[in-house]
N, CA, C and O atoms as a MOPAC input file, in Angstrom:
PM7 MOZYME 1SCF
protein

 N     -6.27200 1   -21.13100 1     3.46500 1
 C     -5.06200 1   -20.56100 1     2.62600 1
 C     -5.38600 1   -18.71900 1     2.08500 1
 O     -6.37600 1   -18.40200 1     1.42500 1
 N     -4.21800 1   -17.64200 1     2.59100 1
 C     -4.77200 1   -16.76400 1     2.72200 1
 C     -4.16100 1   -15.62700 1     1.43500 1
 O     -3.22600 1   -15.90300 1     0.68400 1
 N     -4.98200 1   -14.26500 1     1.41500 1
 C     -4.71100 1   -13.81900 1    -0.11000 1
 C     -3.95100 1   -12.09600 1    -0.07800 1
 O     -4.34900 1   -10.93600 1     0.02300 1
 N     -3.02700 1   -12.61700 1    -0.19000 1
 C     -2.00700 1   -10.67900 1    -0.21000 1
 C     -3.10000 1   -10.02200 1    -0.91500 1
 O     -3.91300 1   -10.51000 1    -1.69900 1
 N     -2.98200 1    -8.91900 1    -0.52400 1
 C     -3.92200 1    -7.80200 1    -0.95600 1
 C     -2.46000 1    -6.46200 1    -0.50200 1
 O     -1.69500 1    -6.44900 1     0.46200 1
 N     -2.56000 1    -5.71900 1    -1.41300 1
 C     -2.05800 1    -4.39300 1    -1.84100 1
 C     -2.36800 1    -3.18300 1    -1.63100 1
 O     -1.98300 1    -2.58500 1    -2.63600 1
 N     -3.00000 1    -2.20100 1    -0.67700 1
 C     -3.45100 1    -1.22200 1    -0.92900 1
 C     -2.67100 1    -0.06800 1    -0.83700 1
 O     -2.02600 1     0.44100 1     0.08000 1
 N     -2.97800 1     0.36100 1    -2.53600 1
 C     -2.56800 1     1.87000 1    -2.40400 1
 C     -2.78800 1     3.22500 1    -1.47700 1
 O     -4.00000 1     3.34400 1    -1.29800 1
 N     -2.06000 1     4.28800 1    -0.82600 1
 C     -2.13900 1     5.01300 1    -0.02000 1
 C     -1.87300 1     6.31400 1    -0.44200 1
 O     -1.88700 1     6.46600 1    -1.66300 1
 N     -1.61100 1     7.38700 1     0.30700 1
 C     -0.85500 1     8.23600 1     0.48400 1
 C     -0.30800 1     8.62000 1     1.87900 1
 O     -0.93600 1     7.97700 1     2.72100 1
 N      0.54600 1     9.35600 1     2.40100 1
 C      1.11200 1     9.45700 1     3.42000 1
 C      0.26000 1     9.69000 1     4.19200 1
 O      0.14600 1     9.08700 1     5.25900 1
 N     -0.72000 1    10.87400 1     3.69100 1
 C     -1.71800 1    11.71500 1     4.57800 1
 C     -2.77500 1    10.28400 1     5.23900 1
 O     -3.31800 1    10.31200 1     6.34400 1
 N     -2.87300 1     8.97300 1     4.12000 1
 C     -3.46800 1     8.09400 1     4.31000 1
 C     -3.12900 1     7.71500 1     5.45900 1
 O     -3.47400 1     7.99700 1     6.60600 1
 N     -2.27700 1     6.91500 1     4.90500 1
 C     -1.41200 1     6.11200 1     6.21300 1
 C     -1.37100 1     6.66700 1     7.88600 1
 O     -1.46900 1     6.04500 1     8.94400 1
 N     -1.17600 1     8.14000 1     7.57600 1
 C     -1.31300 1     9.07500 1     8.85500 1
 C     -2.88400 1     8.40100 1     9.44700 1
 O     -2.95300 1     7.65400 1    10.42300 1
 N     -4.13600 1     8.87400 1     8.58200 1
 C     -4.99900 1     8.18600 1     8.87100 1
 C     -5.25100 1     6.39100 1     9.68200 1
 O     -5.96400 1     6.02600 1    10.61700 1
 N     -4.44800 1     5.76400 1     8.92600 1
 C     -4.63000 1     4.29600 1     8.69200 1
 C     -3.79100 1     4.34000 1    10.42300 1
 O     -4.08000 1     3.46000 1    11.23300 1
 N     -2.95600 1     5.26000 1    10.72500 1
 C     -1.85600 1     4.91200 1    12.20700 1
 C     -3.02400 1     5.63900 1    13.51800 1
 O     -3.23800 1     5.18400 1    14.64200 1
 N     -3.68800 1     7.02400 1    12.79800 1
 C     -4.21000 1     7.20400 1    14.47700 1
 C     -5.77600 1     6.67800 1    14.78400 1
 O     -6.37900 1     7.01100 1    15.80300 1
 N     -6.48700 1     5.58100 1    13.47900 1
 C     -7.41100 1     4.83600 1    13.53600 1
 C     -8.00600 1     3.19600 1    13.56400 1
 O     -9.11800 1     2.67100 1    13.62500 1
 N     -6.42800 1     2.67600 1    13.47300 1
 C     -5.82000 1     1.49100 1    13.28600 1
 C     -6.29300 1     0.79400 1    12.57700 1
 O     -6.00500 1    -0.40200 1    12.53000 1
 N     -7.45300 1     1.56200 1    11.57200 1
 C     -7.56800 1     0.39300 1    10.56700 1
 C     -7.42400 1     1.05600 1     8.83000 1
 O     -6.77600 1     2.09500 1     8.69900 1
 N     -7.89000 1     0.56900 1     7.89600 1
 C     -7.89700 1     1.16500 1     6.18900 1
 C     -8.83000 1     0.65300 1     5.93700 1
 O     -9.03900 1    -0.50400 1     6.30100 1
 N     -9.93400 1     1.55900 1     5.03000 1
 C    -11.02900 1     1.13100 1     4.34500 1
 C    -10.76300 1     0.88900 1     2.86700 1
 O    -10.38600 1     1.79400 1     2.12200 1
 N    -10.98200 1    -0.41000 1     2.45200 1
 C    -10.47800 1    -0.82800 1     1.42300 1
 C    -11.42000 1     0.09500 1     0.01700 1
 O    -12.54000 1     0.60200 1     0.06700 1
 N    -10.66500 1     0.04700 1    -0.87000 1
 C    -11.06400 1     1.38900 1    -1.70700 1
 C    -11.66500 1     0.24300 1    -3.52900 1
 O    -11.17800 1    -0.88600 1    -3.47700 1
 N    -12.18600 1     0.38900 1    -4.31900 1
 C    -11.40500 1    -0.61200 1    -5.80900 1
 C    -10.50600 1    -0.74000 1    -5.73000 1
 O    -10.19800 1    -1.91900 1    -5.90100 1
 N     -9.39700 1     0.14900 1    -5.45200 1
 C     -7.94700 1    -0.15100 1    -6.29200 1
 C     -7.06800 1    -0.82900 1    -5.66600 1
 O     -5.84000 1    -0.75300 1    -5.67500 1
 N     -7.96800 1    -1.67800 1    -4.97300 1
 C     -7.25400 1    -2.33800 1    -3.99800 1
 C     -6.47500 1    -3.13400 1    -5.49500 1
 O     -6.61100 1    -2.68500 1    -6.63300 1
 N     -5.55200 1    -4.55700 1    -5.09100 1
 C     -4.64700 1    -5.36400 1    -5.80100 1
 C     -4.40500 1    -6.68900 1    -5.19800 1
 O     -3.90000 1    -6.69900 1    -4.07500 1
 N     -4.64300 1    -7.63600 1    -5.68200 1
 C     -4.79600 1    -8.49700 1    -5.72100 1
 C     -3.19600 1    -9.66000 1    -6.12600 1
 O     -3.41500 1   -10.20200 1    -7.20900 1
 N     -2.10900 1   -10.00400 1    -5.67400 1
 C     -1.58600 1   -11.15600 1    -6.46400 1
 C     -2.00800 1   -11.99700 1    -6.88800 1
 O     -2.85900 1   -12.66600 1    -6.30100 1
 N     -1.40700 1   -12.35600 1    -8.47300 1
 C     -2.07900 1   -13.18700 1    -9.52900 1
 C     -1.74400 1   -14.83900 1    -8.29200 1
 O     -2.34300 1   -15.84600 1    -7.91400 1
 N     -0.95600 1   -14.43600 1    -8.18700 1
 C      0.52700 1   -16.46200 1    -7.28500 1
 C      0.87400 1   -15.43100 1    -6.05300 1
 O      0.51100 1   -14.28700 1    -5.77800 1
 N      1.72400 1   -16.35700 1    -5.46500 1
 C      2.63100 1   -16.38500 1    -4.74500 1
 C      4.01300 1   -16.27500 1    -4.72200 1
 O      4.73600 1   -16.33300 1    -3.72800 1
 N      4.51600 1   -16.02300 1    -6.52700 1
 C      5.67000 1   -16.05200 1    -6.79400 1
 C      6.24100 1   -14.42800 1    -6.57000 1
 O      5.58800 1   -13.38800 1    -6.49700 1
 N      7.63800 1   -14.64100 1    -6.49600 1
 C      8.13400 1   -12.92800 1    -6.44900 1
 C      7.53000 1   -11.89900 1    -7.36400 1
 O      6.87400 1   -10.88800 1    -7.11500 1
 N      7.96900 1   -12.48200 1    -8.58500 1
 C      7.33000 1   -11.69300 1    -9.70700 1
 C      5.64600 1   -11.70000 1   -10.00600 1
 O      5.23400 1   -10.93500 1   -10.87800 1
 N      4.94100 1   -12.33300 1    -9.47500 1
 C      3.52800 1   -12.40000 1    -9.16000 1
 C      3.24600 1   -10.72300 1    -7.68700 1
 O      2.70100 1    -9.63000 1    -7.84100 1
 N      4.00100 1   -11.41500 1    -6.33100 1
 C      3.83600 1   -10.23700 1    -5.62200 1
 C      4.43200 1    -8.58400 1    -5.75800 1
 O      4.14500 1    -7.61500 1    -5.05500 1
 N      5.33900 1    -8.67400 1    -6.90600 1
 C      6.21500 1    -7.47800 1    -7.18600 1
 C      5.28100 1    -6.86500 1    -8.52500 1
 O      5.27800 1    -5.67200 1    -8.83000 1
 N      4.73700 1    -7.60400 1    -9.02900 1
 C      3.90100 1    -6.91800 1   -10.20900 1
 C      2.42200 1    -6.41000 1    -9.54200 1
 O      1.90200 1    -5.41800 1   -10.05300 1
 N      1.70600 1    -7.11600 1    -8.34800 1
 C      1.04700 1    -6.37000 1    -7.81500 1
 C      1.51100 1    -5.47500 1    -7.22400 1
 O      1.04900 1    -4.42500 1    -7.67000 1
 N      2.49100 1    -5.24400 1    -6.09600 1
 C      2.71800 1    -4.06700 1    -5.45700 1
 C      3.42000 1    -3.29500 1    -6.67300 1
 O      4.15400 1    -4.24800 1    -6.93600 1
 N      3.64300 1    -2.71400 1    -7.25000 1
 C      3.93700 1    -1.93600 1    -8.23900 1
 C      2.59700 1    -1.57600 1    -9.14300 1
 O      2.34900 1    -0.44900 1    -9.57200 1
 N      1.99500 1    -2.44600 1    -9.29400 1
 C      0.55100 1    -1.45700 1    -9.95900 1
 C     -0.50000 1    -1.32300 1    -8.76700 1
 O     -1.68400 1    -1.52800 1    -9.03500 1
 N     -0.19200 1    -1.04500 1    -7.68100 1
 C     -0.77200 1    -0.47500 1    -6.08600 1
 C      0.04500 1     0.91000 1    -5.96700 1
 O     -0.49000 1     1.98600 1    -6.23300 1
 N      1.01600 1     0.82600 1    -5.66200 1
 C      2.02700 1     2.20200 1    -6.54200 1
 C      1.52100 1     2.82000 1    -7.25700 1
 O      1.11800 1     3.91600 1    -6.86900 1
 N      1.30100 1     2.41100 1    -8.64300 1
 C      0.92700 1     3.25800 1    -9.46700 1
 C     -0.22800 1     3.81900 1    -9.38300 1
 O     -0.49300 1     4.98100 1    -9.69000 1
 N     -1.12200 1     2.81500 1    -8.86300 1
 C     -2.29400 1     3.68000 1    -8.38000 1
 C     -2.31700 1     4.63900 1    -6.63800 1
 O     -3.32200 1     5.01200 1    -6.03300 1
 N     -1.03500 1     4.78800 1    -6.27500 1
 C     -0.62100 1     5.92200 1    -5.35100 1
 C     -0.89000 1     6.45800 1    -6.06300 1
 O     -2.05900 1     6.83500 1    -6.14500 1
 N      0.52800 1     6.96300 1    -7.44900 1
 C      0.72000 1     7.98700 1    -7.50400 1
 C     -0.60500 1     8.68700 1    -7.98300 1
 O     -0.96400 1     9.86400 1    -7.93900 1
 N     -1.25100 1     7.44700 1    -8.49400 1
 C     -3.09200 1     8.53000 1    -9.01200 1
 C     -3.45200 1     9.43000 1    -8.23300 1
 O     -3.67600 1    10.62000 1    -8.45600 1
 N     -3.51400 1     8.74800 1    -7.15900 1
 C     -4.37500 1     9.62600 1    -5.19300 1
 C     -3.41600 1    11.09000 1    -5.20900 1
 O     -3.91000 1    12.21500 1    -5.13400 1
 N     -1.90000 1    10.79000 1    -5.32900 1
 C     -1.83800 1    12.13000 1    -5.33500 1
 C     -1.90600 1    13.32200 1    -5.81700 1
 O     -1.94000 1    14.47200 1    -5.37900 1
 N     -1.92400 1    12.60100 1    -7.19300 1
 C     -2.04400 1    13.57900 1    -8.46700 1
 C     -1.15900 1    15.05400 1    -8.21800 1
 O     -1.64300 1    16.16800 1    -8.01700 1
 N     -0.06900 1    14.76800 1    -8.27900 1
 C      0.63600 1    15.24500 1    -7.83000 1
 C      2.25800 1    15.08800 1    -6.79900 1
 O      2.39900 1    14.01300 1    -6.21600 1
 N      2.99100 1    15.78700 1    -6.69100 1
 C      3.99200 1    15.24800 1    -5.85400 1
 C      3.61900 1    14.61600 1    -4.65100 1
 O      2.49100 1    14.61300 1    -4.15800 1
 N      4.80100 1    13.99400 1    -4.13600 1
 C      4.47200 1    13.80900 1    -2.63400 1
 C      4.87100 1    12.16400 1    -2.44000 1
 O      5.62800 1    11.68200 1    -3.28200 1
 N      4.53900 1    11.59300 1    -1.71500 1
 C      5.13300 1     9.93200 1    -1.08900 1
 C      4.41200 1     8.74500 1    -1.58800 1
 O      3.61500 1     8.53200 1    -0.67400 1
 N      4.22900 1     7.91100 1    -2.42500 1
 C      3.56700 1     6.84800 1    -2.92500 1
 C      3.34400 1     5.43900 1    -1.56300 1
 O      4.53000 1     5.31800 1    -1.25700 1
 N      3.05400 1     5.04500 1    -1.21800 1
 C      2.42000 1     4.08600 1     0.39500 1
 C      1.29600 1     2.81600 1    -0.72400 1
 O      0.72600 1     2.84900 1    -1.81500 1
 N      1.48100 1     1.90600 1     0.32600 1
 C      1.06400 1     0.84500 1    -0.32700 1
 C      1.24300 1    -0.60800 1     1.06000 1
 O      2.10700 1    -1.46900 1     1.22300 1
 N      0.12900 1    -0.31400 1     1.71600 1
 C     -0.13300 1    -1.00300 1     2.80000 1
 C      0.07700 1    -2.77100 1     2.08200 1
 O     -0.04700 1    -3.06600 1     0.89300 1
 N      0.40600 1    -3.68900 1     3.19400 1
 C     -0.03500 1    -5.20300 1     2.51300 1
 C     -0.46300 1    -6.32900 1     3.45200 1
 O      0.27900 1    -6.95300 1     4.21100 1
 N     -1.94000 1    -6.50900 1     3.26000 1
 C     -2.84000 1    -7.03200 1     4.10700 1
 C     -2.29700 1    -8.68200 1     3.57100 1
 O     -1.93300 1    -9.10000 1     2.47200 1
 N     -2.44300 1    -9.31300 1     4.86900 1
 C     -2.74400 1   -10.99400 1     4.32600 1
 C     -4.85700 1   -11.04900 1     5.25700 1
 O     -5.44900 1   -10.60500 1     6.24100 1
 N     -5.10800 1   -11.88300 1     4.06700 1
 C     -6.63000 1   -11.93600 1     4.70900 1
 C     -6.69800 1   -13.45200 1     4.57600 1
 O     -5.71300 1   -14.19000 1     4.60300 1
 N     -8.43500 1   -13.98400 1     4.37600 1
 C     -9.24400 1   -15.09300 1     4.33900 1
 C     -9.31000 1   -15.42200 1     3.10300 1
 O     -8.97000 1   -16.41200 1     2.45400 1
 N     -9.96000 1   -14.12000 1     2.80000 1
 C    -10.06600 1   -14.06800 1     1.24500 1
 C    -10.48400 1   -12.61700 1     0.64000 1
 O    -10.79600 1   -11.73500 1     1.44100 1
 N    -10.49400 1   -12.38900 1    -0.54400 1
 C    -10.47300 1   -10.78400 1    -1.62900 1
 C    -11.50600 1   -10.31600 1    -0.46900 1
 O    -12.42600 1   -10.89300 1     0.11100 1
 N    -10.98500 1    -9.09800 1    -0.39400 1
 C    -11.69400 1    -8.10800 1    -0.03000 1
 C    -13.19400 1    -7.32400 1    -0.93100 1
 O    -13.21500 1    -7.52800 1    -2.14500 1
 N    -13.93200 1    -6.79100 1    -0.55100 1
 C    -14.42200 1    -5.80600 1    -1.04100 1
 C    -14.41900 1    -4.59600 1    -0.73400 1
 O    -14.41100 1    -4.33000 1     0.46700 1
 N    -14.42300 1    -3.71000 1    -1.53100 1
 C    -15.03900 1    -2.04800 1    -0.75900 1
 C    -15.67100 1    -1.63000 1    -0.05700 1
 O    -16.83700 1    -2.01700 1     0.01800 1
 N    -15.19000 1    -0.68200 1     0.74000 1
 C    -15.75700 1    -0.82300 1     1.66100 1
 C    -15.49100 1    -1.37300 1     3.27000 1
 O    -15.75500 1    -0.77100 1     4.31100 1
 N    -14.92000 1    -2.62600 1     3.11000 1
 C    -14.12100 1    -3.84700 1     4.12300 1
 C    -13.35000 1    -2.49100 1     4.85600 1
 O    -12.86700 1    -1.48700 1     4.33400 1
 N    -13.45100 1    -2.91900 1     6.33400 1
 C    -11.99400 1    -1.63900 1     6.67000 1
 C    -10.93500 1    -3.31900 1     7.58000 1
 O    -11.40600 1    -4.20900 1     8.28900 1
 N     -9.64300 1    -3.12900 1     7.16700 1
 C     -8.88000 1    -4.07000 1     7.72900 1
 C     -8.23400 1    -3.27400 1     8.87300 1
 O     -7.71200 1    -2.16400 1     8.76800 1
 N     -8.36400 1    -4.08100 1    10.07600 1
 C     -7.56700 1    -3.30400 1    11.20200 1
 C     -6.32400 1    -4.09600 1    10.96700 1
 O     -6.04400 1    -5.20500 1    10.51200 1
 N     -5.42500 1    -2.62600 1    11.67800 1
 C     -3.44500 1    -2.64500 1    11.36300 1
 C     -3.39100 1    -4.18800 1    11.51300 1
 O     -2.75900 1    -4.73400 1    10.60900 1
 N     -3.79100 1    -4.81600 1    12.23200 1
 C     -2.94900 1    -6.53100 1    12.95500 1
 C     -3.07000 1    -6.91600 1    11.75900 1
 O     -2.59400 1    -8.03100 1    11.97100 1
 N     -3.31100 1    -6.93600 1    10.64600 1
 C     -3.83900 1    -7.61700 1     9.48600 1
 C     -2.75800 1    -6.97200 1     8.45000 1
 O     -2.86300 1    -7.47900 1     7.33300 1
 N     -2.03000 1    -6.25800 1     8.52300 1
 C     -1.11900 1    -5.71600 1     7.79300 1
 C      0.60300 1    -6.65600 1     8.02900 1
 O      1.15700 1    -6.86600 1     9.10800 1
 N      0.89500 1    -6.89300 1     7.21000 1
 C      2.40000 1    -7.67800 1     7.13200 1
 C      3.70200 1    -6.40200 1     6.48600 1
 O      4.93100 1    -6.46300 1     6.49400 1
 N      2.83500 1    -5.41800 1     6.02200 1
 C      4.50900 1    -4.83000 1     5.22000 1
 C      3.68400 1    -3.69100 1     5.14000 1
 O      2.47300 1    -3.65300 1     5.35700 1
 N      4.74800 1    -2.36600 1     4.67200 1
 C      4.71500 1    -1.22300 1     3.76600 1
 C      5.55600 1    -0.71900 1     3.29400 1
 O      6.56700 1    -0.32600 1     3.87700 1
 N      5.22800 1    -0.59100 1     1.72100 1
 C      5.73100 1    -0.21800 1     0.96500 1
 C      5.70300 1     1.58600 1     0.73400 1
 O      4.80800 1     2.26500 1     0.23000 1
 N      6.67600 1     1.90600 1     1.15400 1
 C      6.68500 1     3.51100 1     0.53200 1
 C      7.96500 1     4.15900 1    -0.12700 1
 O      9.05100 1     3.59700 1     0.01900 1
 N      7.85400 1     5.40900 1    -0.90000 1
 C      8.83600 1     5.83800 1    -0.85600 1
 C      9.55400 1     6.71600 1     0.11700 1
 O      8.90800 1     7.49700 1     0.81500 1
 N     10.99700 1     6.62200 1     0.21300 1
 C     12.13900 1     7.33100 1     1.29000 1
 C     11.75300 1     8.89400 1     1.39700 1
 O     12.48100 1     9.58600 1     2.10700 1
 N     10.77800 1     9.43500 1     0.81400 1
 C     10.55200 1    10.82400 1     0.27800 1
 C      9.77400 1    11.21300 1    -0.21300 1
 O      9.10600 1    10.23900 1    -0.55900 1
 N      8.95800 1    12.74200 1    -0.79100 1
 C      8.42100 1    13.17300 1    -1.42600 1
 C      8.99400 1    13.26200 1    -2.78500 1
 O     10.06000 1    13.87100 1    -2.88400 1
 N      8.43000 1    12.72400 1    -3.91500 1
 C      8.93300 1    13.12600 1    -5.40400 1
 C      8.13200 1    13.34700 1    -5.64400 1
 O      7.03000 1    13.21200 1    -5.11300 1
 N      8.57000 1    13.89600 1    -6.82300 1
 C      8.07400 1    15.48700 1    -7.62300 1
 C      7.25000 1    14.48200 1    -8.91000 1
 O      7.50700 1    13.28800 1    -9.06000 1
 N      6.30700 1    15.19700 1    -9.70100 1
 C      4.66400 1    14.69300 1   -10.06600 1
 C      5.34500 1    13.89800 1   -11.23800 1
 O      4.73200 1    12.90000 1   -11.61600 1
 N      6.53900 1    14.20800 1   -11.87200 1
 C      7.39600 1    14.02200 1   -13.13300 1
 C      8.45400 1    12.72200 1   -12.71900 1
 O      9.15800 1    12.43900 1   -13.68800 1
 N      8.61700 1    12.21800 1   -12.01100 1
 C      9.16700 1    10.83800 1   -11.24800 1
 C      8.88200 1     9.64600 1   -11.87100 1
 O      7.80700 1     9.20800 1   -12.27800 1
 N     10.38700 1     9.01100 1   -11.89600 1
 C     10.23400 1     7.97200 1   -12.43700 1
 C      9.15400 1     6.70100 1   -12.12100 1
 O      9.21000 1     6.41100 1   -10.92700 1
 N      7.96000 1     5.67300 1   -13.04900 1
 C      7.24400 1     5.63300 1   -12.04900 1
 C      7.65400 1     3.83200 1   -11.95100 1
 O      7.07100 1     2.77500 1   -11.70700 1
 N      8.41600 1     4.09700 1   -12.15100 1
 C      9.20700 1     2.02400 1   -11.97000 1
 C     10.49700 1     1.99600 1   -10.45800 1
 O     11.12100 1     1.13100 1    -9.84300 1
 N     10.40600 1     2.93700 1   -10.43500 1
 C     11.08500 1     3.40200 1    -9.05700 1
 C     10.55000 1     2.52400 1    -7.89300 1
 O      9.44300 1     2.46100 1    -7.35800 1
 N     11.69500 1     1.88400 1    -7.69100 1
 C     10.88600 1     0.45100 1    -6.05300 1
 C     10.54000 1     2.01300 1    -5.07600 1
 O     10.91400 1     3.18500 1    -5.12800 1
 N      9.60500 1     1.17800 1    -4.21100 1
 C      9.74600 1     1.72800 1    -2.85700 1
 C     10.31400 1     1.06900 1    -1.93100 1
 O     10.72900 1    -0.03400 1    -2.28900 1
 N     10.48600 1     1.35200 1    -0.85100 1
 C     11.03000 1     1.04900 1     0.28900 1
 C     10.36800 1    -0.06400 1     0.73700 1
 O      9.25000 1    -0.22000 1     0.24600 1
 N     10.79700 1    -1.00600 1     1.64900 1
 C     10.14900 1    -2.05400 1     2.38700 1
 C     10.26100 1    -1.38500 1     4.36100 1
 O     11.08700 1    -1.00100 1     5.18900 1
 N      8.90600 1    -1.61500 1     4.20600 1
 C      9.28800 1    -1.49800 1     6.44100 1
 C      8.39800 1    -1.95400 1     6.80300 1
 O      7.38000 1    -2.13500 1     6.13400 1
 N      8.58600 1    -2.29400 1     8.11300 1
 C      7.68000 1    -2.93300 1     8.94400 1
 C      6.68300 1    -2.38700 1     9.11300 1
 O      6.72500 1    -1.17500 1     8.90500 1
 N      5.22400 1    -3.03400 1     9.59500 1
 C      4.29800 1    -1.64300 1    10.23000 1
 C      4.60900 1    -1.19300 1    10.83700 1
 O      4.31100 1     0.00100 1    10.79500 1
 N      5.37100 1    -1.59600 1    11.82700 1
 C      5.65900 1    -1.08000 1    13.61500 1
 C      6.57500 1     0.22800 1    13.12700 1
 O      6.85400 1     1.07700 1    13.97300 1
 N      7.01500 1     0.37300 1    11.82100 1
 C      7.86300 1     1.29400 1    11.23800 1
 C      6.61000 1     2.29900 1    10.88200 1
 O      7.15400 1     3.20200 1    10.24700 1
 N      5.48500 1     2.53800 1    10.95300 1
 C      4.87200 1     3.47800 1    10.80500 1
 C      4.88100 1     4.82200 1    11.34800 1
 O      4.70800 1     5.86700 1    10.72000 1
 N      5.11900 1     4.66500 1    12.67500 1
 C      5.23200 1     5.95600 1    13.30600 1
 C      6.40000 1     6.75200 1    12.84000 1
 O      6.42100 1     7.97700 1    12.95200 1
 N      7.74500 1     5.79900 1    12.12100 1
 C      8.45900 1     6.96000 1    11.96300 1
 C      8.71200 1     7.34400 1    10.57200 1
 O      9.77300 1     7.88400 1    10.25900 1
 N      7.27700 1     6.95000 1     9.25300 1
 C      7.50800 1     7.43900 1     7.92400 1
 C      6.99400 1     8.07600 1     8.37700 1
 O      7.66400 1     9.09000 1     8.18400 1
 N      5.54800 1     8.58500 1     9.37600 1
 C      5.40500 1     9.92100 1     9.50900 1
 C      5.84900 1    10.82600 1     9.78300 1
 O      5.20800 1    11.87500 1     9.70700 1

């Protein structure tokens, strides 16, 4: 059984992921409570809130989703090949934007176009 992990990023951190081929897990990752649609959506939006905190102002929220064998620990690196999706705002948003706006879904192969 795999664990779906939601990692909050910013566009700059997504560019780092694209350049290095891996992402480092920080302590703000989110694991869905269950594999229901509601559980996954709640985890996504929690990670989106953490992405907003990383921005500390205007910008694009980004959340990458990885399928792992077990829950990660901060400091682990996750290779790009373990990612299954990218969620991001389609464009920069103001600092006071509605925190409940949904993010767009993108395939991992679309990362270069997002940048």
